[in-house]
C-alpha positions as CSV (number, residue, x, y, z in Angstrom):
1,M,0.3,0.0,0.1
2,L,1.6,3.4,-0.9
3,A,2.1,5.8,2.2
4,D,-0.2,8.5,0.8
5,S,-3.3,6.1,0.7
6,P,-5.8,5.6,3.3
7,P,-6.2,2.9,5.7
8,S,-9.6,1.4,4.4
9,A,-8.4,1.5,0.4
10,A,-8.1,-1.6,0.1
11,H,-5.8,-3.6,-2.7
12,P,-8.5,-4.3,-5.3
13,A,-5.7,-8.3,-5.2
14,R,-6.8,-8.8,-1.8
15,K,-10.1,-7.1,-1.7
16,F,-11.3,-9.6,-3.7
17,P,-8.5,-12.3,-4.1
18,Q,-9.6,-13.6,-7.4
19,F,-8.5,-10.4,-9.5
20,A,-5.4,-11.3,-8.2
21,A,-5.3,-14.8,-9.4
22,V,-6.4,-14.1,-12.7
23,A,-4.5,-10.8,-12.7
24,A,-1.2,-13.5,-11.9
25,P,1.7,-12.7,-14.1
26,K,3.6,-15.9,-13.7
27,R,3.6,-18.2,-17.3
28,S,3.0,-21.7,-16.4
29,P,5.3,-24.3,-18.2
30,G,4.1,-24.8,-22.0
31,A,1.9,-21.7,-21.5
32,P,3.7,-19.6,-25.1
33,P,6.0,-16.3,-24.5
34,M,4.9,-13.4,-23.4
35,K,5.5,-11.6,-26.2
36,L,3.7,-13.5,-29.0
37,L,0.6,-12.6,-26.1
38,W,1.2,-9.0,-26.5
39,R,1.1,-9.5,-30.3
40,E,-2.0,-12.0,-30.4
41,G,-3.2,-8.7,-28.5
42,A,-2.1,-6.0,-30.4
43,S,-4.1,-8.1,-33.6
44,L,-7.3,-7.7,-32.4
45,A,-8.3,-4.9,-33.3
46,Y,-7.9,-5.9,-36.4
47,I,-9.2,-8.9,-36.5
48,K,-12.3,-8.2,-35.2
49,L,-12.7,-6.2,-37.4
50,T,-11.8,-8.5,-40.9
51,A,-14.0,-10.9,-38.8
52,S,-17.0,-9.2,-39.4
53,L,-16.4,-6.7,-42.2
54,A,-14.4,-8.3,-44.5
55,K,-15.4,-9.7,-48.0
56,A,-15.2,-13.9,-49.0
57,V,-12.2,-15.2,-50.3
58,P,-12.1,-17.7,-53.2
59,L,-10.8,-21.2,-50.9
60,G,-10.6,-23.3,-54.0
61,V,-12.7,-26.0,-52.9
62,H,-16.0,-26.7,-53.5
63,G,-18.3,-27.4,-50.6
64,G,-20.3,-30.0,-52.7
65,G,-23.0,-28.9,-49.0
66,Q,-21.1,-30.2,-46.1
67,K,-21.8,-29.8,-43.2
68,I,-20.4,-27.7,-40.8
69,V,-20.7,-26.0,-37.4
70,V,-18.8,-23.8,-36.5
71,L,-17.5,-23.3,-32.5
72,P,-15.4,-20.2,-31.4
73,G,-13.6,-19.9,-28.9
74,F,-13.7,-19.0,-24.8
75,M,-15.6,-15.6,-24.0
76,A,-15.7,-15.4,-28.1
77,S,-20.0,-15.9,-29.9
78,D,-21.2,-16.2,-33.3
79,R,-19.6,-13.3,-34.3
80,S,-15.9,-14.3,-33.9
81,T,-16.1,-16.7,-36.5
82,A,-18.3,-14.9,-38.8
83,R,-15.7,-14.2,-41.8
84,L,-14.4,-18.0,-41.5
85,R,-18.2,-19.3,-41.8
86,Q,-18.9,-16.3,-45.0
87,C,-15.5,-17.6,-46.1
88,L,-17.2,-21.6,-46.5
89,S,-20.5,-20.7,-47.0
90,A,-19.0,-18.9,-50.5
91,S,-17.0,-22.2,-51.4
92,G,-19.9,-24.6,-51.5
93,F,-20.4,-25.2,-47.4
94,D,-24.2,-25.3,-45.6
95,V,-22.3,-23.2,-42.8
96,H,-24.5,-22.4,-39.3
97,G,-22.9,-20.7,-36.1
98,W,-23.8,-22.5,-32.9
99,G,-26.7,-19.7,-32.2
100,M,-24.7,-20.1,-27.8
101,G,-23.9,-16.3,-27.4
102,F,-20.6,-16.2,-25.5
103,N,-18.5,-19.4,-24.6
104,R,-18.7,-19.8,-20.9
105,G,-17.1,-22.8,-20.5
106,L,-16.9,-26.8,-20.9
107,N,-20.7,-28.6,-19.1
108,E,-22.9,-30.7,-20.1
109,D,-25.7,-27.5,-20.9
110,T,-23.5,-26.8,-23.4
111,I,-23.2,-30.2,-24.6
112,A,-26.6,-30.3,-24.5
113,H,-27.2,-27.3,-25.9
114,L,-25.3,-28.3,-29.0
115,R,-27.0,-31.4,-29.6
116,L,-30.1,-29.7,-30.4
117,L,-29.0,-27.9,-32.8
118,V,-26.5,-30.2,-34.4
119,E,-29.0,-33.4,-34.8
120,P,-31.2,-32.4,-35.9
121,L,-28.6,-31.1,-39.2
122,A,-27.4,-34.8,-38.8
123,A,-30.7,-36.5,-39.8
124,D,-29.6,-36.6,-43.3
125,G,-26.4,-37.6,-42.9
126,P,-23.2,-36.6,-40.2
127,V,-21.7,-33.3,-40.4
128,T,-18.2,-31.9,-39.9
129,L,-17.3,-30.1,-36.5
130,V,-15.2,-26.7,-36.6
131,G,-14.3,-25.4,-33.0
132,W,-11.8,-22.6,-31.9
133,S,-9.8,-22.8,-29.2
134,L,-12.0,-23.6,-26.7
135,G,-15.0,-24.6,-29.2
136,G,-12.3,-28.0,-30.2
137,L,-12.9,-29.2,-26.7
138,L,-16.8,-28.8,-26.9
139,A,-16.2,-30.7,-30.7
140,R,-14.4,-33.3,-30.1
141,E,-16.5,-33.9,-26.2
142,Y,-20.2,-34.0,-28.5
143,A,-17.8,-36.1,-31.2
144,K,-17.2,-38.2,-28.2
145,C,-20.6,-38.8,-26.5
146,H,-22.3,-38.6,-30.6
147,S,-20.4,-39.5,-32.7
148,E,-23.2,-40.5,-34.8
149,H,-24.0,-36.8,-35.2
150,V,-20.3,-36.6,-36.6
151,A,-18.0,-37.0,-39.7
152,K,-15.1,-35.5,-39.0
153,V,-13.3,-33.0,-35.5
154,I,-11.7,-30.0,-36.7
155,T,-9.5,-27.8,-33.7
156,L,-8.1,-24.9,-34.7
157,G,-5.5,-24.1,-32.1
158,S,-7.9,-25.9,-28.9
159,P,-5.6,-27.7,-26.4
160,F,-6.7,-30.6,-25.1
161,S,-3.4,-32.1,-25.0
162,G,-1.5,-32.4,-20.9
163,C,-1.2,-30.4,-18.4
164,P,-4.5,-27.6,-18.6
165,R,-3.3,-25.2,-17.4
166,A,-0.1,-25.2,-20.9
167,N,-1.6,-21.5,-21.6
168,N,-2.3,-18.0,-21.2
169,V,-6.5,-18.0,-20.0
170,W,-6.7,-20.7,-17.2
171,R,-6.7,-17.9,-15.1
172,L,-9.2,-15.7,-16.5
173,Y,-11.1,-19.0,-17.8
174,E,-11.7,-20.6,-13.8
175,F,-12.8,-17.3,-12.5
176,V,-15.7,-16.5,-16.0
177,A,-16.4,-20.8,-15.6
178,G,-16.6,-21.0,-11.6
179,Y,-14.0,-24.5,-11.5
180,K,-10.7,-25.5,-12.0
181,V,-9.7,-26.6,-15.7
182,D,-8.4,-30.2,-13.9
183,S,-11.9,-30.0,-12.4
184,P,-14.0,-29.9,-14.7
185,P,-18.1,-30.2,-13.8
186,M,-18.6,-34.2,-16.2
187,A,-16.3,-36.0,-16.9
188,V,-13.8,-35.7,-19.7
189,T,-10.2,-37.2,-21.0
190,L,-9.5,-34.5,-22.9
191,H,-6.8,-36.1,-24.3
192,E,-8.7,-39.3,-25.5
193,K,-9.3,-39.3,-29.3
194,P,-13.6,-39.7,-30.9
195,P,-13.9,-42.3,-32.5
196,V,-14.4,-40.5,-35.9
197,P,-11.9,-38.7,-38.2
198,T,-10.3,-35.7,-35.5
199,I,-7.3,-33.1,-37.5
200,A,-5.5,-30.5,-35.1
201,F,-4.1,-27.4,-36.7
202,W,-1.7,-25.9,-33.9
203,S,0.9,-23.3,-35.3
204,S,4.6,-22.5,-33.2
205,R,3.1,-18.5,-33.6
206,D,0.3,-19.1,-31.2
207,G,0.3,-16.4,-28.0
208,V,-2.4,-17.7,-26.4
209,I,-2.3,-21.9,-26.8
210,G,1.4,-24.0,-26.1
211,Q,1.8,-25.0,-29.3
212,N,2.0,-28.2,-28.0
213,A,-1.8,-28.7,-25.9
214,A,-3.1,-27.6,-29.3
215,R,-0.5,-30.0,-31.3
216,G,-1.3,-33.2,-29.4
217,M,0.4,-36.2,-28.5
218,P,0.4,-39.0,-31.9
219,G,-2.5,-41.5,-31.1
220,E,-4.8,-38.3,-30.5
221,S,-5.6,-37.3,-33.1
222,D,-5.9,-38.1,-36.6
223,Q,-3.7,-36.0,-38.7
224,R,-1.5,-32.7,-36.3
225,I,-1.1,-29.4,-39.5
226,E,0.3,-26.4,-38.6
227,L,-0.8,-23.0,-39.3
228,D,1.7,-19.8,-39.6
229,C,-0.8,-17.7,-38.1
230,G,-1.3,-16.5,-34.2
231,H,-4.6,-17.3,-32.5
232,M,-6.8,-15.0,-33.7
233,A,-5.8,-15.5,-37.1
234,F,-7.1,-19.4,-37.2
235,I,-10.3,-17.6,-37.6
236,A,-8.9,-14.0,-40.0
237,D,-6.2,-15.8,-41.7
238,K,-7.3,-16.2,-45.1
239,K,-4.7,-19.2,-45.9
240,A,-5.7,-20.4,-42.5
241,F,-9.0,-20.8,-44.7
242,R,-7.7,-22.5,-47.7
243,K,-6.0,-25.1,-44.8
244,I,-9.2,-25.7,-43.5
245,A,-11.5,-25.7,-46.6
246,A,-9.1,-29.2,-47.5
247,A,-9.1,-30.3,-44.0
248,I,-12.3,-30.6,-43.9
249,L,-12.3,-32.5,-47.8
250,G,-10.0,-34.1,-47.3
C-alpha cells in the first residue's frame, strides 16, 4: 500500500482474491512466451474488423453442400467466426454458427444445447464440427458422446493435450467458468481422440495456447497440421481458411 493511501483503500487483489488469480503474471510451463501473447492483443482490433467486415475470399474448393457447424472460442460468440463461416459458405458448404451467445466453458448444459443444434442437421448425414480454441474441446467431447452425428472434428488451436494450464488464459477461464481447469463439472478425458476422423491445427506462433497442447501427441488425433499464424488469426487469415477447407474435404 502506498504511504499516502487511506487505510480503508485496500488493494483490489486483497479485497477480491480472485482478481489476483486472474491477473497473476507468472507463466505456466508449456504456455506460449508473453511476447507472443502481446502480439495477439495488438492484432485483436484488426481481427475483429476483418471478422465482421471483410469480404469472402475464394478457398479453391467446392463444399458440395457439406454441413459444417463452427464453434467459437472462450468468451467469443458467432460474431468472431463470421468471416470463416462466410468464406466456407461462399465456397459451397452449408455452414452454421452455434447460436448460443458467448462460450463460457465446457459443461453438460453446453453439450446438451449443442445436441439440439447438431442432431437435426445430421438427420440426413453426419456433420463436420470445426471448433476454434475452447470450441474445439466442445467439438471433441460432443463427438465422443454422439459420434453418429459427426463426420469429422477439426480443432483450431484447441488445448486438448497435456497440462490444462499450458496456456495464457487458464486463470481467466477458471474465474469465468467457475471451476478449476483440471476439475471440470463433467467427466472428460480431453486428450482421448473421438471415434471419428479428427484433425488438429496448431501454430508455433500461437500466443494463447501452447503449441504442444494444440498439436497433441500421436494417437490423440488422426492428423496434425501446422499453420503459420497467431491464435486470433485461425478465424481471420485467408491462408488458414484454405487449409481448413481442404481438411474438411480431405
